[in-house]
N, CA, C and O atoms as a DFTB+ gen file, in Angstrom:
856 C
 N C O
     1  1     101.605     100.267      88.567
     2  2     101.206     100.149      89.730
     3  2     101.967      99.970      90.777
     4  3     103.019      99.351      90.936
     5  1     101.315     100.583      91.463
     6  2     102.435     101.310      92.864
     7  2     103.010      99.611      94.098
     8  3     103.013      98.384      93.998
     9  1     103.265     100.307      94.768
    10  2     103.775      99.142      95.686
    11  2     103.873      99.438      97.638
    12  3     104.724     100.087      98.246
    13  1     103.190      99.013      97.953
    14  2     103.030      99.097      99.569
    15  2     103.067      97.689      99.917
    16  3     102.693      96.632      99.408
    17  1     103.974      98.269     101.539
    18  2     104.720      97.083     101.876
    19  2     102.963      97.554     102.816
    20  3     102.264      98.547     102.611
    21  1     102.761      96.582     103.660
    22  2     102.201      95.443     104.363
    23  2     102.661      95.520     106.486
    24  3     103.015      94.725     107.357
    25  1     102.488      96.319     106.423
    26  2     103.963      95.758     107.514
    27  2     103.978      97.395     108.204
    28  3     103.580      98.367     107.561
    29  1     104.528      97.486     109.662
    30  2     104.391      98.753     110.906
    31  2     106.629      98.492     111.171
    32  3     107.291      99.164     111.963
    33  1     107.003      97.771     110.569
    34  2     108.348      97.292     110.652
    35  2     109.649      98.491     110.377
    36  3     110.572      98.232     109.605
    37  1     109.584      99.443     110.916
    38  2     110.289     100.413     109.939
    39  2     111.912      99.700     109.666
    40  3     112.065      99.592     108.450
    41  1     112.399      99.499     109.971
    42  2     113.591      99.097     109.715
    43  2     113.930      98.578     107.464
    44  3     114.556      98.886     106.449
    45  1     112.570      97.335     108.249
    46  2     111.723      96.899     107.116
    47  2     111.056      98.042     105.969
    48  3     110.607      97.697     104.876
    49  1     111.093      99.373     106.438
    50  2     110.384     100.208     104.579
    51  2     111.417     101.049     104.742
    52  3     111.250     102.039     104.029
    53  1     112.772     101.112     105.589
    54  2     113.893     101.207     105.255
    55  2     114.231     100.852     103.974
    56  3     114.292     101.520     102.942
    57  1     114.448      99.650     104.212
    58  2     115.117      98.496     103.683
    59  2     114.383      98.741     102.111
    60  3     115.190      99.150     101.276
    61  1     113.147      98.569     101.674
    62  2     112.611      98.488     100.938
    63  2     112.974     100.337      99.982
    64  3     113.767     100.565      99.069
    65  1     112.105     101.211     100.637
    66  2     112.267     102.080      99.631
    67  2     114.323     102.654      99.376
    68  3     114.807     103.525      98.653
    69  1     115.016     101.625     100.392
    70  2     116.410     101.839      99.529
    71  2     116.190     101.161      97.955
    72  3     117.180     101.571      97.350
    73  1     115.797     100.757      97.491
    74  2     115.699      99.289      96.791
    75  2     114.782     100.321      95.929
    76  3     114.889     100.202      94.709
    77  1     113.669     101.569      96.539
    78  2     112.623     101.590      94.911
    79  2     111.596     100.839      94.582
    80  3     110.904     100.691      93.574
    81  1     111.663     100.152      96.223
    82  2     110.457      99.326      96.032
    83  2     108.951     100.406      96.739
    84  3     107.831     100.243      96.256
    85  1     109.182     101.386      97.830
    86  2     108.272     101.958      97.881
    87  2     107.414     102.540      98.060
    88  3     107.759     102.911      99.182
    89  1     105.606     103.436      97.783
    90  2     105.422     104.275      97.330
    91  2     104.486     104.565      98.824
    92  3     103.928     105.619      99.128
    93  1     104.516     103.458      99.506
    94  2     103.521     103.591     100.218
    95  2     103.126     102.819     101.334
    96  3     102.841     101.853     100.627
    97  1     102.781     102.285     102.845
    98  2     102.590     101.679     102.940
    99  2     101.102     101.613     103.883
   100  3     100.523     102.549     104.435
   101  1     100.637      99.777     103.829
   102  2      99.942      99.865     104.900
   103  2     100.025      99.171     105.996
   104  3     100.749      98.204     106.236
   105  1      98.720     100.065     107.118
   106  2      99.377      99.185     108.484
   107  2      98.225      98.841     109.559
   108  3      97.429      99.753     109.340
   109  1      97.888      98.367     110.186
   110  2      96.426      97.575     111.382
   111  2      97.423      97.808     112.777
   112  3      98.497      97.467     113.272
   113  1      96.506      98.452     112.950
   114  2      96.137      97.666     114.630
   115  2      97.266      96.717     115.603
   116  3      97.730      97.046     116.694
   117  1      97.651      94.902     114.495
   118  2      97.396      93.845     114.064
   119  2      99.353      93.641     114.429
   120  3     100.074      92.922     115.121
   121  1      99.530      95.048     113.228
   122  2     100.545      94.430     112.240
   123  2     101.269      95.833     113.765
   124  3     102.395      95.677     114.236
   125  1     100.869      96.340     113.965
   126  2     101.117      97.874     115.134
   127  2     101.692      96.940     116.312
   128  3     102.833      97.246     116.659
   129  1     101.163      95.959     116.924
   130  2     100.905      95.854     118.579
   131  2     102.333      94.849     118.462
   132  3     103.352      94.984     119.139
   133  1     102.125      94.000     117.591
   134  2     103.572      93.270     117.161
   135  2     104.655      93.990     117.323
   136  3     105.554      93.459     117.975
   137  1     104.954      95.827     116.620
   138  2     106.373      95.545     116.909
   139  2     107.109      96.281     118.342
   140  3     108.325      96.337     118.524
   141  1     106.149      96.771     119.205
   142  2     105.846      96.283     120.668
   143  2     105.851      97.647     120.626
   144  3     106.581      98.083     121.517
   145  1     105.313      98.560     119.925
   146  2     105.702     100.465     120.211
   147  2     103.791     101.456     120.452
   148  3     102.668     101.009     120.221
   149  1     104.045     102.283     120.766
   150  2     102.393     102.634     121.009
   151  2     102.759     103.218     119.474
   152  3     103.777     103.759     119.043
   153  1     100.959     102.728     118.586
   154  2     100.124     103.055     117.181
   155  2     100.970     105.100     116.870
   156  3     101.415     105.190     115.726
   157  1     101.097     106.082     117.494
   158  2     101.337     107.453     117.522
   159  2     102.902     108.021     117.067
   160  3     103.384     108.746     116.197
   161  1     103.435     107.086     118.411
   162  2     104.845     106.270     117.036
   163  2     105.322     106.200     115.909
   164  3     105.993     106.928     115.177
   165  1     104.562     104.506     115.842
   166  2     105.218     104.178     114.819
   167  2     104.751     104.413     113.680
   168  3     105.408     104.126     112.679
   169  1     102.831     105.305     113.554
   170  2     103.493     105.889     112.588
   171  2     103.437     106.631     112.382
   172  3     103.004     106.834     111.248
   173  1     103.831     107.901     113.289
   174  2     104.846     108.991     113.014
   175  2     106.052     108.659     112.535
   176  3     106.268     108.695     111.324
   177  1     106.619     108.439     113.075
   178  2     108.233     107.749     111.540
   179  2     108.123     107.987     110.712
   180  3     108.432     108.887     109.931
   181  1     107.127     106.310     110.805
   182  2     106.608     105.848     109.496
   183  2     106.622     106.558     107.586
   184  3     107.124     106.374     106.477
   185  1     105.359     107.701     108.594
   186  2     104.816     108.725     107.699
   187  2     106.966     109.837     106.810
   188  3     107.350     110.072     105.665
   189  1     107.826     110.196     108.761
   190  2     108.485     110.689     108.677
   191  2     109.264     109.851     106.931
   192  3     109.471     110.473     105.889
   193  1     109.600     107.923     107.243
   194  2     110.429     107.174     106.199
   195  2     109.992     108.153     104.911
   196  3     110.722     108.954     104.328
   197  1     108.363     107.804     104.598
   198  2     107.554     107.121     102.968
   199  2     107.229     108.348     103.159
   200  3     106.769     108.760     104.224
   201  1     107.529     109.368     101.692
   202  2     107.064     110.415     101.793
   203  2     105.115     109.879     101.130
   204  3     104.146     110.573     101.437
   205  1     105.001     108.791     100.391
   206  2     103.294     108.294     100.264
   207  2     102.834     107.604     101.020
   208  3     103.172     106.977     102.024
   209  1     101.759     107.817     100.272
   210  2     100.715     107.341     101.721
   211  2     100.971     106.206     102.843
   212  3     101.696     105.226     102.672
   213  1     100.403     106.445     103.771
   214  2     100.058     105.561     104.887
   215  2      98.514     105.271     105.624
   216  3      97.816     106.059     106.262
   217  1      98.297     103.967     105.310
   218  2      97.078     103.775     105.696
   219  2      97.163     103.568     107.134
   220  3      97.901     102.670     107.539
   221  1      96.506     104.279     107.960
   222  2      96.743     104.121     109.260
   223  2      95.022     103.223     110.119
   224  3      93.959     103.737     109.769
   225  1      94.945     102.125     111.030
   226  2      93.333     101.836     110.505
   227  2      92.704     102.471     111.746
   228  3      93.463     102.637     112.701
   229  1      91.605     102.799     111.857
   230  2      90.765     102.607     113.379
   231  2      90.685     101.567     113.874
   232  3      90.793     100.481     113.303
   233  1      90.429     101.826     115.329
   234  2      90.043     100.457     116.310
   235  2      88.348     100.623     116.446
   236  3      87.627      99.645     116.247
   237  1      87.933     101.603     116.710
   238  2      86.451     101.678     116.855
   239  2      85.229     100.932     115.346
   240  3      85.336     100.967     114.120
   241  1      84.260     100.386     116.210
   242  2      82.751      99.656     114.982
   243  2      82.237     101.097     115.519
   244  3      81.019     101.019     115.355
   245  1      82.350     101.611     115.743
   246  2      80.796     102.849     116.285
   247  2      81.310     104.397     114.897
   248  3      82.425     104.901     114.769
   249  1      80.450     104.627     114.370
   250  2      81.179     106.265     113.758
   251  2      81.745     107.296     114.161
   252  3      82.670     108.012     113.780
   253  1      80.654     107.238     115.456
   254  2      81.611     108.426     117.026
   255  2      82.586     108.290     116.545
   256  3      83.059     109.131     115.781
   257  1      83.349     106.844     116.952
   258  2      84.732     106.623     118.037
   259  2      85.008     106.351     116.829
   260  3      85.602     105.285     116.986
   261  1      85.005     106.653     115.126
   262  2      85.942     106.081     114.054
   263  2      85.960     107.406     113.250
   264  3      86.510     107.425     112.149
   265  1      85.526     108.231     113.635
   266  2      85.866     109.625     113.343
   267  2      86.619     110.100     113.857
   268  3      87.691     110.229     113.267
   269  1      86.439     110.790     115.685
   270  2      87.697     110.128     116.798
   271  2      88.416     110.072     116.747
   272  3      89.178     111.038     116.710
   273  1      88.879     108.414     116.688
   274  2      89.989     108.220     115.801
   275  2      90.339     109.199     115.287
   276  3      90.825     110.305     115.523
   277  1      89.816     108.254     114.118
   278  2      91.189     108.926     112.225
   279  2      90.679     110.439     112.185
   280  3      91.078     110.914     111.122
   281  1      90.152     111.133     112.717
   282  2      90.401     112.957     113.299
   283  2      91.847     113.603     114.059
   284  3      92.336     114.668     114.438
   285  1      92.204     111.726     113.953
   286  2      93.119     112.526     115.658
   287  2      94.940     111.723     114.574
   288  3      96.095     112.132     114.453
   289  1      94.136     110.437     114.039
   290  2      95.489     110.013     113.658
   291  2      95.756     111.074     112.037
   292  3      96.917     111.390     111.773
   293  1      94.658     111.511     111.125
   294  2      95.338     112.655     110.131
   295  2      95.861     113.498     110.667
   296  3      96.674     114.116     109.979
   297  1      95.672     113.950     112.134
   298  2      96.603     115.269     112.327
   299  2      99.000     115.049     112.682
   300  3      99.952     115.705     113.105
   301  1      98.690     113.757     112.137
   302  2      99.773     112.854     112.215
   303  2     101.086     113.835     111.754
   304  3     102.071     114.442     112.175
   305  1     100.061     113.391     110.185
   306  2     101.031     113.431     109.088
   307  2     100.535     113.810     108.534
   308  3      99.480     113.651     109.149
   309  1     100.110     114.591     107.211
   310  2      99.606     115.194     105.823
   311  2      99.910     113.378     104.952
   312  3      99.005     112.967     104.227
   313  1     100.743     112.803     105.076
   314  2     100.134     111.962     104.320
   315  2      99.861     110.529     104.311
   316  3     100.112     109.595     103.549
   317  1      98.845     110.787     106.187
   318  2      98.230     109.597     107.009
   319  2      97.057     109.602     105.532
   320  3      96.935     110.549     104.755
   321  1      96.227     108.148     105.448
   322  2      94.902     107.529     105.409
   323  2      94.429     106.779     106.165
   324  3      94.993     105.763     106.571
   325  1      93.080     107.234     106.547
   326  2      92.300     106.805     107.706
   327  2      91.485     105.944     106.859
   328  3      90.588     106.168     106.046
   329  1      92.499     104.096     107.617
   330  2      91.236     103.119     106.935
   331  2      90.252     102.705     107.997
   332  3      90.429     102.054     109.027
   333  1      89.301     103.185     107.546
   334  2      88.322     101.942     107.648
   335  2      88.379     101.271     107.197
   336  3      89.135     100.907     106.296
   337  1      86.868     100.512     108.109
   338  2      86.490      99.235     107.958
   339  2      84.875      99.156     106.850
   340  3      84.118     100.128     106.848
   341  1      84.583      97.994     106.060
   342  2      84.104      98.675     104.324
   343  2      82.859      97.554     105.932
   344  3      83.200      96.463     106.388
   345  1      81.389      98.436     106.414
   346  2      80.149      98.403     106.877
   347  2      80.136     100.086     107.044
   348  3      80.886     101.060     106.989
   349  1      77.794      99.457     107.454
   350  2      77.519     100.693     107.118
   351  2      78.014     102.569     108.185
   352  3      77.965     103.767     107.909
   353  1      78.523     101.543     109.652
   354  2      80.162     102.897     110.200
   355  2      81.329     103.255     109.318
   356  3      82.099     104.195     109.119
   357  1      81.164     102.469     109.040
   358  2      82.912     102.803     107.706
   359  2      82.287     103.398     107.166
   360  3      82.002     104.501     107.633
   361  1      81.894     103.099     106.247
   362  2      81.338     103.600     104.510
   363  2      80.449     105.791     105.895
   364  3      80.529     106.853     105.277
   365  1      80.095     105.823     106.777
   366  2      79.332     106.932     107.339
   367  2      80.547     108.118     107.201
   368  3      80.789     109.257     106.802
   369  1      81.030     107.082     107.766
   370  2      83.119     107.867     108.698
   371  2      83.472     107.789     107.770
   372  3      84.650     107.650     108.099
   373  1      83.506     107.730     106.234
   374  2      84.365     107.971     105.017
   375  2      83.723     108.972     104.175
   376  3      84.272     109.409     103.163
   377  1      82.440     109.386     104.617
   378  2      81.205     110.388     104.166
   379  2      82.285     111.935     104.954
   380  3      82.641     112.971     104.392
   381  1      82.429     111.659     105.810
   382  2      82.311     112.498     107.016
   383  2      83.784     112.648     106.959
   384  3      84.010     113.794     107.349
   385  1      84.876     112.067     106.670
   386  2      85.827     112.229     106.608
   387  2      86.574     112.945     105.594
   388  3      87.465     113.785     105.727
   389  1      86.179     112.580     104.820
   390  2      85.354     113.376     102.491
   391  2      85.068     114.767     102.920
   392  3      85.638     115.726     102.399
   393  1      84.549     114.835     103.479
   394  2      83.966     116.201     104.223
   395  2      84.855     117.502     104.620
   396  3      84.854     118.725     104.485
   397  1      85.777     116.225     105.322
   398  2      87.022     117.527     105.868
   399  2      87.815     117.254     105.635
   400  3      88.655     117.297     106.534
   401  1      88.234     116.782     104.376
   402  2      89.469     117.008     103.075
   403  2      90.740     115.669     103.906
   404  3      91.882     115.359     103.564
   405  1      89.880     115.181     105.043
   406  2      90.904     113.340     105.075
   407  2      90.709     112.392     103.951
   408  3      89.695     111.827     103.543
   409  1      92.214     112.358     103.468
   410  2      91.759     110.399     102.655
   411  2      91.400     109.241     102.875
   412  3      92.049     109.058     103.905
   413  1      90.821     108.229     102.696
   414  2      90.325     107.199     103.200
   415  2      90.716     106.064     102.046
   416  3      90.571     105.954     100.828
   417  1      91.110     105.531     102.785
   418  2      91.174     103.628     102.265
   419  2      90.427     102.715     103.439
   420  3      90.709     102.268     104.551
   421  1      89.165     102.709     102.400
   422  2      87.765     101.714     102.307
   423  2      88.469     100.140     102.951
   424  3      89.676     100.310     103.126
   425  1      88.177      99.191     103.203
   426  2      89.151      97.489     103.701
   427  2      89.061      97.315     104.148
   428  3      89.528      97.806     105.175
   429  1      87.864      95.744     104.063
   430  2      87.685      94.056     103.926
   431  2      86.732      94.373     103.127
   432  3      85.803      94.935     103.706
   433  1      86.541      94.168     101.520
   434  2      85.644      94.766     100.513
   435  2      86.324      93.384      99.935
   436  3      87.499      93.297      99.579
   437  1      85.233      92.187      99.909
   438  2      84.668      90.686      99.283
   439  2      83.908      90.566      97.794
   440  3      83.729      89.689      96.949
   441  1      83.484      92.335      98.033
   442  2      82.603      91.392      96.599
   443  2      82.826      93.049      95.377
   444  3      83.664      93.909      95.648
   445  1      81.740      93.161      93.912
   446  2      81.591      94.483      93.320
   447  2      81.474      95.264      94.036
   448  3      82.116      96.299      94.216
   449  1      80.038      94.553      94.873
   450  2      78.777      95.612      94.542
   451  2      79.257      96.543      96.606
   452  3      78.683      97.502      97.122
   453  1      80.358      95.764      97.143
   454  2      80.619      96.585      98.051
   455  2      82.156      97.513      97.650
   456  3      83.000      98.215      98.207
   457  1      81.891      97.074      96.600
   458  2      83.314      98.597      96.001
   459  2      82.853      99.315      95.126
   460  3      83.509     100.207      94.586
   461  1      81.563      99.017      94.831
   462  2      80.973     100.254      94.327
   463  2      80.033     100.888      95.825
   464  3      80.783     101.728      96.320
   465  1      79.543     100.853      96.147
   466  2      79.320     102.080      97.470
   467  2      80.428     102.164      98.583
   468  3      79.988     102.853      99.504
   469  1      81.551     101.771      98.809
   470  2      82.701     102.321      98.551
   471  2      83.011     103.716      98.021
   472  3      83.176     104.805      98.572
   473  1      83.042     103.113      96.197
   474  2      83.447     104.678      95.759
   475  2      82.676     105.724      96.402
   476  3      83.142     106.640      97.079
   477  1      81.509     105.518      96.144
   478  2      80.240     106.742      96.294
   479  2      79.799     107.295      96.895
   480  3      78.900     108.066      96.562
   481  1      80.574     107.043      98.985
   482  2      81.937     106.988      99.822
   483  2      82.694     108.587      99.366
   484  3      83.170     109.617      99.842
   485  1      82.487     108.121      98.521
   486  2      84.065     108.803      98.196
   487  2      85.448     108.700      99.210
   488  3      86.039     109.511      99.924
   489  1      85.632     107.259      98.877
   490  2      87.223     107.175      99.336
   491  2      87.604     107.037      98.735
   492  3      87.276     106.194      97.900
   493  1      88.760     107.870      98.667
   494  2      90.596     107.988      98.053
   495  2      90.733     105.754      97.143
   496  3      90.702     105.542      95.931
   497  1      90.850     104.733      98.131
   498  2      91.440     103.605      98.501
   499  2      90.520     102.246      98.540
   500  3      89.993     102.285      99.652
   501  1      90.218     101.448      98.081
   502  2      89.254     100.706      98.146
   503  2      90.623      99.601      98.106
   504  3      91.623      99.653      97.390
   505  1      90.192      98.477      99.293
   506  2      90.722      97.826      99.287
   507  2      90.747      96.337      99.232
   508  3      91.332      95.749     100.141
   509  1      90.156      95.623      98.228
   510  2      89.357      94.186      98.577
   511  2      90.838      92.685      98.421
   512  3      91.643      92.670      97.489
   513  1      90.820      91.733      99.448
   514  2      91.670      91.191      99.662
   515  2      91.763      89.702      99.423
   516  3      91.310      88.783     100.106
   517  1      92.561      89.667      98.123
   518  2      92.610      88.387      96.715
   519  2      92.861      87.463      98.407
   520  3      91.814      87.174      98.986
   521  1      93.821      87.169      98.904
   522  2      94.728      85.888      99.044
   523  2      92.445      85.734      99.610
   524  3      91.540      85.084      99.086
   525  1      92.452      86.474     100.545
   526  2      90.786      85.603     100.972
   527  2      89.942      84.893     100.098
   528  3      89.765      83.788      99.586
   529  1      89.642      85.677     100.142
   530  2      88.314      84.446      99.067
   531  2      89.330      84.049      97.752
   532  3      89.099      84.733      96.755
   533  1      90.155      83.287      97.643
   534  2      90.732      82.229      97.142
   535  2      91.004      81.046      98.161
   536  3      91.423      79.911      97.933
   537  1      90.606      81.709      99.466
   538  2      90.867      80.887     100.371
   539  2      89.886      80.151     100.686
   540  3      90.030      79.075     101.267
   541  1      88.063      80.944     100.125
   542  2      87.289      79.666     100.723
   543  2      86.758      79.532      99.218
   544  3      85.567      79.274      99.042
   545  1      87.562      79.690      98.202
   546  2      87.962      79.196      96.808
   547  2      86.454      80.557      95.266
   548  3      85.630      80.600      94.352
   549  1      87.195      81.156      96.150
   550  2      86.558      82.567      95.170
   551  2      87.970      83.243      94.206
   552  3      89.175      83.161      94.445
   553  1      87.420      83.747      93.344
   554  2      88.095      84.595      92.943
   555  2      88.439      85.807      93.181
   556  3      88.117      86.869      92.649
   557  1      89.507      85.403      94.507
   558  2      90.150      86.742      94.003
   559  2      90.468      88.392      92.832
   560  3      90.099      89.560      92.704
   561  1      91.314      87.452      92.286
   562  2      91.716      87.993      91.364
   563  2      90.770      88.588      89.936
   564  3      91.259      89.275      89.039
   565  1      89.462      88.171      89.999
   566  2      88.561      88.309      89.167
   567  2      87.432      89.297      89.918
   568  3      86.343      89.601      89.432
   569  1      87.881      89.667      91.041
   570  2      87.213      90.784      91.324
   571  2      88.267      92.116      91.561
   572  3      87.839      92.913      92.396
   573  1      88.907      92.286      91.261
   574  2      89.755      92.729      90.593
   575  2      89.689      92.911      89.801
   576  3      89.853      94.131      89.813
   577  1      89.487      92.531      88.462
   578  2      89.406      92.748      87.248
   579  2      87.955      93.130      87.448
   580  3      87.970      94.359      87.390
   581  1      86.267      92.591      87.724
   582  2      85.064      93.238      88.097
   583  2      84.697      94.998      88.736
   584  3      83.788      95.827      88.783
   585  1      86.137      94.786      89.140
   586  2      86.534      96.515      90.517
   587  2      86.900      97.423      88.895
   588  3      86.436      98.561      88.821
   589  1      87.362      97.115      88.199
   590  2      87.992      97.476      87.479
   591  2      87.047      98.463      86.425
   592  3      86.765      99.661      86.432
   593  1      86.701      97.269      85.484
   594  2      85.682      97.317      84.367
   595  2      84.984      98.031      85.008
   596  3      84.985      99.132      84.457
   597  1      84.168      98.035      86.171
   598  2      83.353      98.642      86.824
   599  2      83.012     100.258      87.203
   600  3      82.080     101.062      87.224
   601  1      84.459     100.135      87.488
   602  2      85.125     102.083      87.263
   603  2      85.675     103.220      86.912
   604  3      85.964     104.358      87.280
   605  1      85.722     102.004      85.543
   606  2      86.369     102.329      84.101
   607  2      84.732     103.384      84.156
   608  3      84.344     104.335      84.833
   609  1      84.298     102.747      83.302
   610  2      82.541     102.885      83.390
   611  2      81.901     104.182      83.807
   612  3      81.780     105.204      83.131
   613  1      81.374     103.876      85.482
   614  2      81.338     105.197      85.272
   615  2      81.892     106.070      86.575
   616  3      81.455     106.903      87.370
   617  1      82.837     105.527      86.362
   618  2      84.364     106.647      86.561
   619  2      84.512     107.019      87.554
   620  3      84.517     108.198      87.909
   621  1      84.596     106.481      87.917
   622  2      84.912     106.361      89.364
   623  2      86.487     106.888      90.181
   624  3      87.071     106.141      90.966
   625  1      86.749     107.605      89.995
   626  2      88.083     108.182      90.887
   627  2      88.584     107.117      92.043
   628  3      89.796     106.981      91.874
   629  1      88.292     106.587      92.768
   630  2      88.871     105.436      93.595
   631  2      90.112     104.737      93.053
   632  3      90.104     104.612      91.829
   633  1      91.157     104.263      93.680
   634  2      92.471     103.770      92.986
   635  2      92.160     102.048      94.219
   636  3      92.019     101.819      95.420
   637  1      92.190     101.382      93.108
   638  2      92.340      99.938      93.483
   639  2      93.699      99.110      94.081
   640  3      94.692      98.655      93.513
   641  1      93.237      99.136      95.590
   642  2      94.802      99.308      96.360
   643  2      94.382      97.136      97.357
   644  3      93.856      96.748      98.400
   645  1      95.190      96.333      95.877
   646  2      94.590      94.853      96.352
   647  2      95.923      94.381      96.856
   648  3      97.052      94.126      96.438
   649  1      95.081      94.396      98.187
   650  2      95.399      93.779      99.540
   651  2      95.495      91.950      99.808
   652  3      95.227      91.308      98.793
   653  1      95.753      91.335     100.732
   654  2      96.209      89.970     101.356
   655  2      96.494      89.365      99.958
   656  3      95.934      88.402      99.435
   657  1      97.843      90.418      99.294
   658  2      98.356      89.317      98.605
   659  2      99.533      88.844      99.279
   660  3     100.427      89.273     100.009
   661  1      99.061      87.504      98.586
   662  2     100.042      86.650      98.959
   663  2     101.871      86.188      98.871
   664  3     102.865      85.918      99.545
   665  1     101.341      86.357      97.490
   666  2     102.357      85.498      96.247
   667  2     102.838      86.084      95.129
   668  3     102.008      86.852      94.642
   669  1     104.108      86.007      94.383
   670  2     104.154      86.480      93.205
   671  2     103.235      86.467      92.046
   672  3     103.300      87.450      91.308
   673  1     102.819      86.007      91.902
   674  2     100.956      85.138      91.045
   675  2     100.170      85.768      91.836
   676  3      99.427      86.124      90.922
   677  1      99.594      86.304      92.927
   678  2      99.329      87.163      93.345
   679  2      99.377      88.676      92.905
   680  3      98.431      89.064      92.219
   681  1      99.956      89.200      93.091
   682  2     101.033      89.986      92.972
   683  2     101.111      91.057      90.568
   684  3     100.568      91.969      89.943
   685  1     102.119      90.014      90.378
   686  2     101.394      89.493      88.979
   687  2      99.943      90.155      87.903
   688  3      99.779      90.932      86.963
   689  1      99.213      89.334      88.706
   690  2      97.715      89.630      88.204
   691  2      96.847      90.171      88.499
   692  3      95.848      90.502      87.861
   693  1      97.273      90.391      89.979
   694  2      96.809      91.608      90.418
   695  2      96.864      93.326      89.273
   696  3      96.061      94.205      88.961
   697  1      98.036      93.067      89.057
   698  2      98.891      94.434      87.950
   699  2      98.044      94.116      86.664
   700  3      97.198      94.901      86.236
   701  1      98.469      92.344      85.809
   702  2      97.434      92.554      84.798
   703  2      95.828      92.648      84.463
   704  3      95.187      92.514      83.421
   705  1      95.300      93.079      86.486
   706  2      93.689      92.905      86.421
   707  2      93.485      94.495      86.520
   708  3      92.462      95.145      86.305
   709  1      94.758      94.927      86.907
   710  2      94.290      96.602      87.022
   711  2      94.087      97.102      88.101
   712  3      93.417      98.128      87.989
   713  1      94.430      96.786      89.400
   714  2      94.583      97.180      90.261
   715  2      95.626      98.514      89.993
   716  3      96.425      98.603      89.061
   717  1      95.417      99.426      90.966
   718  2      96.502     101.043      91.089
   719  2      97.839     100.667      92.077
   720  3      99.052     100.822      92.222
   721  1      96.578     100.030      92.646
   722  2      98.073      99.834      94.146
   723  2      98.221      97.859      94.717
   724  3      97.232      97.128      94.756
   725  1      99.189      97.539      94.966
   726  2      98.609      96.187      95.387
   727  2      99.848      95.999      96.684
   728  3     101.069      96.054      96.533
   729  1      99.299      95.833      97.601
   730  2      99.932      96.467      99.303
   731  2     100.354      94.473      99.869
   732  3      99.768      93.409      99.669
   733  1     101.698      94.876     100.639
   734  2     101.840      93.342     100.526
   735  2     102.791      92.869     101.772
   736  3     102.166      92.955     102.829
   737  1     103.894      92.476     101.909
   738  2     104.195      91.950     102.997
   739  2     105.197      92.479     102.236
   740  3     105.236      92.783     101.044
   741  1     106.394      92.568     103.548
   742  2     108.558      92.600     102.749
   743  2     108.843      91.891     102.065
   744  3     109.343      92.239     100.995
   745  1     108.664      90.675     102.362
   746  2     108.872      89.526     101.547
   747  2     108.443      89.176     100.715
   748  3     109.009      88.259     100.120
   749  1     107.785      89.462     100.450
   750  2     107.311      89.106      99.135
   751  2     107.342      90.262      98.053
   752  3     107.396      89.982      96.855
   753  1     107.296      91.986      98.651
   754  2     108.207      93.199      97.827
   755  2     109.543      92.065      97.128
   756  3     109.717      91.704      95.964
   757  1     110.270      91.758      98.307
   758  2     111.853      91.791      98.329
   759  2     112.449      90.903      97.345
   760  3     113.563      90.919      96.821
   761  1     110.964      89.743      97.149
   762  2     111.664      88.308      95.985
   763  2     111.269      88.747      94.810
   764  3     111.779      88.193      93.836
   765  1     110.435      89.663      94.609
   766  2     110.112      90.338      93.063
   767  2     112.220      90.499      92.245
   768  3     112.683      90.454      91.105
   769  1     112.830      90.685      93.656
   770  2     113.715      91.239      92.800
   771  2     114.738      89.729      92.266
   772  3     115.777      89.714      91.606
   773  1     114.087      88.780      92.753
   774  2     114.566      87.350      93.112
   775  2     114.551      86.373      91.571
   776  3     113.420      85.981      91.284
   777  1     115.468      86.031      90.757
   778  2     115.038      84.468      90.299
   779  2     115.919      84.079      90.443
   780  3     116.957      84.724      90.593
   781  1     115.767      82.472      90.448
   782  2     116.906      81.690      90.120
   783  2     117.666      81.721      88.578
   784  3     118.873      81.894      88.409
   785  1     116.502      81.478      87.346
   786  2     118.016      82.270      86.371
   787  2     119.064      83.094      86.842
   788  3     120.246      82.873      86.577
   789  1     118.611      84.164      87.627
   790  2     119.561      84.722      87.832
   791  2     120.321      85.462      89.033
   792  3     120.838      86.570      89.177
   793  1     120.147      84.352      89.806
   794  2     121.701      83.906      90.213
   795  2     122.105      82.303      89.742
   796  3     123.280      82.039      89.996
   797  1     121.510      81.448      89.247
   798  2     122.691      81.188      88.728
   799  2     123.322      81.842      87.414
   800  3     124.393      81.535      86.889
   801  1     122.654      82.551      87.115
   802  2     123.749      83.290      85.584
   803  2     125.094      83.675      86.277
   804  3     126.156      83.119      86.000
   805  1     124.948      84.803      87.321
   806  2     125.682      85.499      88.039
   807  2     127.142      83.949      88.779
   808  3     128.348      84.185      88.860
   809  1     126.608      82.821      89.100
   810  2     127.549      82.442      90.040
   811  2     127.997      81.654      88.784
   812  3     128.949      80.921      89.054
   813  1     127.565      81.578      87.387
   814  2     128.492      81.211      85.990
   815  2     129.066      82.386      85.878
   816  3     130.167      82.257      86.414
   817  1     128.848      84.368      85.156
   818  2     129.408      85.057      85.652
   819  2     130.985      85.099      86.276
   820  3     131.972      85.299      85.569
   821  1     131.024      84.879      87.689
   822  2     131.728      84.995      88.761
   823  2     133.273      83.631      87.945
   824  3     134.364      83.824      87.408
   825  1     132.418      82.318      88.325
   826  2     132.177      81.716      88.290
   827  2     134.387      81.641      87.422
   828  3     135.477      81.374      87.928
   829  1     133.788      82.169      85.600
   830  2     134.195      82.663      84.890
   831  2     134.763      83.354      85.161
   832  3     135.944      83.009      85.125
   833  1     134.598      84.343      85.482
   834  2     135.773      85.560      85.858
   835  2     136.414      84.887      87.141
   836  3     135.621      83.953      87.020
   837  1     136.757      84.718      87.668
   838  2     138.090      83.612      89.103
   839  2     138.587      82.526      88.215
   840  3     139.428      81.771      88.703
   841  1     138.025      82.237      86.426
   842  2     138.548      81.925      85.630
   843  2     140.250      81.834      85.312
   844  3     141.289      81.182      85.413
   845  1     139.208      83.743      84.588
   846  2     140.181      84.188      83.599
   847  2     141.252      84.843      83.925
   848  3     142.228      85.078      83.213
   849  1     140.966      85.295      85.592
   850  2     142.568      85.482      86.711
   851  2     143.261      84.989      86.799
   852  3     144.377      85.382      87.137
   853  1     142.839      83.542      86.458
   854  2     143.937      82.147      86.647
   855  2     144.112      81.521      87.521
   856  3     144.917      80.592      87.465
């Protein structure tokens, strides 16, 4: 499974890349606003650091605006993936982008039928929001399983990008459910490395080493 960092902080992206934990990046306007920099400037720098796909989201809500913004975003770097919401206008924009050879991440997916129509529209990625479904007592991981089953049966090439992942449990279960990729905050990805028994074992090793040195 591929790991995508859900961030606009270039320092975090560089750190994850150095650890081998980075296959791509997802961003959104809210994350870029927090960085205090201009959107195109941030995306260009992220794309330079990240060889994998970088999802950059449109802010328009009508199809004409989405297409104009998305085409502009796609000129920033060849690894830009235009992110659109799972709405009628978003799917219409998706079809236009696909016809122009632009890859698309359809986001804000909360049901199996939404995932099906996104695949039929030619989406490169579908982003089901695991955590937000769990927030309303629905099973986000089960949605991943359902999408995986249908995509395999129908042979849709759209990749499942598990989003709104907030914990190690979410990440592990998304992998078991068949997600092609997962996007999570940098802190969640870094925590994959850590385990209390690893820390305890290292501490004991170092204590034994110091004791052996007299």
